C-alpha positions in Angstrom: 46.8 -1.5 -55.5 48.9 -0.4 -52.6 47.4 3.0 -53.1 43.9 1.7 -52.9 44.6 -0.1 -49.7 46.1 3.1 -48.2 43.3 5.3 -49.3 40.8 2.7 -48.1 42.6 2.6 -44.7 42.6 6.3 -44.5 38.8 6.4 -45.2 38.3 3.7 -42.6 40.4 5.7 -40.1 38.5 8.9 -40.9 35.2 7.1 -40.6 36.3 5.5 -37.4 37.3 8.8 -35.9 34.0 10.4 -37.0 32.1 7.5 -35.4 34.2 7.8 -32.2 33.6 11.6 -32.0 29.8 11.0 -32.7 29.8 8.4 -29.9 31.6 10.7 -27.5 29.1 13.5 -28.3 26.1 11.2 -27.8 27.7 9.9 -24.5 28.3 13.4 -23.2 24.7 14.5 -24.1 23.4 11.4 -22.3 25.5 12.1 -19.2 24.3 15.7 -19.2 20.7 14.7 -19.5 21.0 12.2 -16.7 22.5 14.8 -14.4 19.7 17.2 -15.3 17.0 14.6 -14.6 18.7 13.7 -11.3 18.8 17.3 -10.3 15.1 17.8 -11.2 14.1 14.6 -9.3 16.1 15.7 -6.3 14.3 19.1 -6.3 10.9 17.4 -6.5 11.8 15.0 -3.7 12.7 18.0 -1.5 9.4 19.6 -2.2 7.5 16.3 -1.4 9.3 16.0 1.9 8.5 19.6 2.8 4.9 19.1 1.8 4.6 16.0 3.9 6.1 17.9 6.9 3.6 20.6 6.4 0.7 18.1 6.1 1.8 16.5 9.4 2.0 19.9 11.2 -1.4 21.0 9.9 -2.9 17.6 10.8 -1.5 17.9 14.4 -2.9 21.5 14.6 -6.3 20.3 13.4 -6.3 17.5 16.0 -5.4 20.1 18.7 -8.2 22.4 17.6 -10.7 19.6 17.5 -9.7 18.6 21.0 -10.0 22.2 22.2 -13.4 22.5 20.5 -14.6 19.2 22.1 -13.6 20.6 25.5 -15.8 23.6 25.0 -18.7 21.4 24.0 -18.6 19.6 27.3 -22.1 20.2 28.8 -21.0 19.8 32.4 -18.4 22.5 31.9 -21.0 24.8 30.3 -23.4 24.2 33.2 -20.6 24.9 35.7 -19.6 28.1 33.9 -23.3 29.2 33.7 -23.7 28.7 37.5 -20.5 30.7 38.1 -22.0 33.6 36.1 -25.2 33.5 38.1 -27.4 31.8 35.6 -30.0 29.3 36.6 -32.5 27.1 34.9 -35.9 28.8 34.1 -39.0 27.5 35.8 -42.3 26.8 34.0 -43.8 30.2 34.7 -41.2 32.1 32.8 -41.2 32.9 29.1 -38.2 32.6 26.7 -37.9 35.3 24.1 -36.0 34.5 21.0 -34.8 37.4 18.9 -32.8 36.5 15.8 -30.7 39.2 14.2 -31.8 38.3 10.7 -35.4 38.8 11.6 -35.4 42.2 13.2 -39.1 42.9 13.0 -40.4 39.6 14.5 -39.8 38.2 17.9 -40.7 34.6 19.0 -41.9 34.0 22.6 -42.0 30.4 24.0 -43.1 29.1 27.3 -40.7 27.1 29.4 -43.0 24.1 29.7 -42.5 21.5 27.0 -45.8 22.0 25.3 -44.2 23.5 22.2 -46.5 26.5 22.2 -45.1 29.5 20.4 -46.3 33.0 19.9 -44.8 35.4 17.3 -45.1 39.1 18.0 -44.5 41.6 15.3 
């Protein structure tokens, strides 16, 4: 009977050791997977921060370009620049000739008065 108890205790100790080793292995694997996930999340977070910085920079650049474009669309500035270049408003006796590059063989002529009359010459 004493032998049975001893062998039973030995089996329990062996089982206990095996379970402790299995628990330690599972714990080590869990810690390693947690570290790997934290590293991956940290890398993704860095990419998100960099992308947000890039978005802000591109947005500021787009705003600056829109402001510059709006300055060039200022009609008073265009009229002033045209006068500086010696341009003047046409009077009603003059003709406007419109020649579009896509339509090489046809030219459109319009009178300056606002009648909307148009003549196309081939």
